C-alpha positions as CSV (number, residue, x, y, z in Angstrom):
1,M,0.0,0.0,0.0
2,R,1.1,3.5,-0.6
3,E,2.1,5.9,2.1
4,Q,0.0,8.7,0.7
5,T,-2.9,8.4,-1.7
6,E,-2.8,10.4,-4.9
7,P,-5.5,13.1,-5.1
8,L,-9.0,11.7,-5.8
9,T,-12.1,13.5,-7.1
10,G,-15.3,13.6,-5.1
11,A,-16.8,11.0,-7.5
12,E,-13.9,8.7,-7.0
13,L,-14.0,9.1,-3.2
14,L,-17.7,8.4,-3.1
15,R,-17.3,5.2,-5.1
16,L,-14.6,4.1,-2.6
17,V,-16.8,5.0,0.4
18,E,-19.7,3.0,-1.2
19,E,-17.3,0.0,-1.4
20,V,-16.5,0.5,2.3
21,A,-20.2,0.4,3.0
22,D,-20.6,-2.8,1.0
23,E,-17.7,-4.4,3.0
24,L,-19.5,-3.8,6.3
25,P,-21.3,-6.8,7.8
26,E,-25.1,-7.1,7.5
27,D,-25.6,-7.0,11.2
28,D,-28.5,-4.5,11.6
29,Y,-26.0,-1.9,12.9
30,R,-25.9,1.2,10.7
31,R,-22.8,3.3,11.2
32,S,-22.9,7.1,10.7
33,L,-20.0,9.3,9.8
34,I,-19.7,13.1,9.6
35,V,-17.1,14.1,7.0
36,V,-15.2,17.3,7.0
37,G,-12.1,18.7,5.1
38,G,-11.2,18.1,1.5
39,A,-13.7,15.3,0.8
40,A,-16.6,17.4,2.1
41,L,-15.4,20.3,-0.1
42,A,-15.0,18.0,-3.1
43,W,-18.6,16.6,-2.6
44,S,-19.8,20.3,-2.4
45,D,-18.0,21.1,-5.7
46,L,-15.6,23.5,-3.9
47,R,-12.5,21.5,-4.6
48,D,-11.4,19.3,-7.5
49,A,-9.7,16.6,-5.5
50,T,-8.3,15.5,-2.1
51,R,-6.1,12.7,-0.7
52,D,-8.3,11.5,2.1
53,V,-11.7,11.4,3.9
54,D,-11.6,13.1,7.2
55,C,-14.3,11.9,9.7
56,L,-15.4,13.6,12.9
57,E,-16.6,10.3,14.3
58,S,-14.2,7.7,15.8
59,L,-13.9,4.7,13.5
60,D,-14.8,1.4,15.1
61,E,-12.7,-1.8,14.4
62,T,-15.2,-3.2,11.9
63,L,-15.3,0.1,9.9
64,T,-11.5,0.3,10.1
65,Q,-11.1,-3.2,8.7
66,A,-13.5,-2.4,5.8
67,I,-11.5,0.7,5.0
68,E,-8.2,-1.3,5.1
69,V,-9.8,-3.9,2.6
70,I,-10.6,-1.1,0.2
71,A,-7.1,0.5,0.7
72,R,-5.5,-2.8,-0.3
73,R,-7.9,-3.4,-3.2
74,H,-7.1,0.0,-4.7
75,D,-3.5,0.6,-3.5
76,L,-4.5,3.5,-1.3
77,A,-2.8,4.8,1.8
78,P,-4.0,2.8,4.9
79,R,-5.5,6.0,6.4
80,W,-7.1,7.3,3.2
81,M,-10.3,7.4,5.3
82,N,-9.5,8.4,8.9
83,D,-10.8,9.9,12.1
84,A,-7.9,12.3,12.7
85,A,-10.4,15.2,12.6
86,S,-12.3,13.8,15.6
87,S,-9.8,15.6,17.9
88,F,-10.8,18.9,16.4
89,R,-14.6,18.5,16.5
90,P,-16.1,22.0,17.1
91,A,-18.6,22.5,19.9
92,G,-22.2,22.4,18.7
93,V,-21.9,20.4,15.5
94,E,-25.5,20.4,14.0
95,L,-26.0,17.3,12.0
96,D,-29.5,18.3,10.9
97,R,-27.8,21.0,8.8
98,G,-25.3,18.6,7.1
99,T,-25.7,17.1,3.7
100,V,-26.2,13.3,3.2
101,V,-23.8,12.1,0.6
102,L,-24.3,8.3,1.1
103,D,-27.4,6.7,2.4
104,H,-26.5,3.0,2.4
105,P,-28.2,0.4,4.6
106,R,-25.0,-0.1,6.5
107,L,-23.4,3.3,6.4
108,L,-24.8,6.9,6.5
109,V,-22.2,9.5,5.4
110,I,-23.0,13.2,6.0
111,T,-20.9,16.2,5.3
112,A,-20.7,18.6,8.2
113,P,-22.5,21.9,7.7
114,L,-20.4,24.3,5.7
115,D,-20.3,26.9,8.5
116,Q,-18.7,24.2,10.7
117,I,-16.2,23.2,8.1
118,F,-15.3,26.9,7.7
119,I,-14.7,27.1,11.5
120,M,-12.5,24.0,11.4
121,K,-10.5,25.4,8.5
122,I,-9.8,28.6,10.6
123,L,-8.5,26.3,13.4
124,A,-6.2,24.4,11.0
125,S,-5.0,27.6,9.3
126,R,-2.6,25.8,7.0
127,A,-1.6,27.5,3.8
128,A,-4.0,25.3,1.8
129,D,-6.8,26.2,4.2
130,T,-6.9,29.8,3.2
131,D,-8.0,28.8,-0.3
132,D,-10.7,26.7,1.2
133,I,-11.8,29.5,3.6
134,A,-12.2,31.8,0.6
135,A,-14.2,29.2,-1.4
136,L,-16.4,28.4,1.6
137,W,-17.1,32.0,2.6
138,P,-20.0,32.8,0.1
139,L,-21.8,29.6,1.1
140,T,-21.6,30.2,4.9
141,S,-24.3,32.0,6.9
142,F,-21.9,34.5,8.4
143,A,-22.7,38.1,7.5
144,T,-19.3,39.4,8.5
145,P,-15.8,38.2,9.3
146,H,-16.4,39.4,12.8
147,E,-19.5,37.1,13.1
148,A,-17.4,34.2,11.8
149,A,-14.7,35.0,14.4
150,Q,-17.3,35.0,17.2
151,A,-18.6,31.6,15.9
152,F,-15.0,30.3,16.0
153,R,-14.6,31.4,19.6
154,A,-17.9,29.6,20.5
155,A,-16.8,26.4,18.7
156,Y,-13.3,26.4,20.3
157,P,-13.7,28.2,23.7
158,H,-10.3,26.7,24.9
159,E,-8.3,28.3,22.1
160,A,-6.4,31.5,22.9
161,E,-8.4,34.5,21.7
162,D,-6.9,36.2,18.7
163,P,-7.9,39.9,18.6
164,H,-6.8,39.9,14.9
165,L,-8.9,36.9,13.7
166,A,-11.7,39.0,12.1
167,A,-9.2,41.2,10.3
168,W,-7.3,38.1,9.1
169,L,-10.5,36.6,7.8
170,A,-11.5,39.8,6.1
171,G,-8.2,39.7,4.3
172,I,-8.9,36.2,3.0
173,V,-12.6,36.8,2.0
174,D,-11.9,40.2,0.5
175,E,-14.3,42.2,2.8
């Protein structure tokens, strides 16, 4: 298996996630995943491709085994679908505002609401995240960068307060 997966389109990722769902046992237990990051952006037509599927939910052993089967089958990185984002889950994730991307009898996959993905991108603040922040901005419900900064503080109350956050956001979203 590869160390890192080559970028995959949203359609390619969805086919792989469907294969994961098909690999899960028919045990009357339906797993649910909330997806954030590049996969959520690709499925929202805000990004062409990404290397992985970041989930907010912890992956149980059965799901992890199914993911590994698909990784081997398609020569993907072992963690092409992972729960690394679960450590960065914002307070107040509202699933009822997310978008269902896969409604399979054994696996429900929902993208987190775009406002919450936007907030998580602020937390990450990597160079690539600024492009995602700019792409997400018109689709969020925030009226101003100041409002987005307030939402960030509410979602991550333990983060140090940055008095320049709203100005930094304004510079990215051209307000």
